[in-house]
Steps between C-alpha positions, in 0.01 A plus 500: 500500500777745597678442166188596307470824698864588432459432128191720484673783686833467316432347155863537388604255771274234355693512172826387663516145633825554693347797680209290620742237630713756680197650671369155589822435695436808716136401555609148597750649746209665674572864419227742602238589236615863487857386445387281211302792358808724521722235337237447230473872430877541468529191284213616278672836453824326401323263261311786335822694441656184357206457262510868401870482416515148352706364792485134599448530878663162568817602315503864616845640571623809686431728205143368482450561872634853446221555243251392767649733761490792255132423434428498873677829565395677182191683388376193312450311827224745593301369204585134561238422765197489266692302238612235749165458670290515183325817618541689173 
């Protein structure tokens, strides 16, 4: 049930099998729901930037992470919320 909720809230996460597995580990370790939500949000932001820039998130390198950090700290990140949540 929880997985379905996360996929509805963060559709980009549902398109990446490794992301779902990574989050499942944290759920299985008993992390608090708000912690899982925060991890999911951050992961969804990273995955969206990867999709936007044609980056394979599994093979991302330091330069790719730098693109993500620039997106987070730049003006474009202000517009990212609706795109990542599907609230356009």
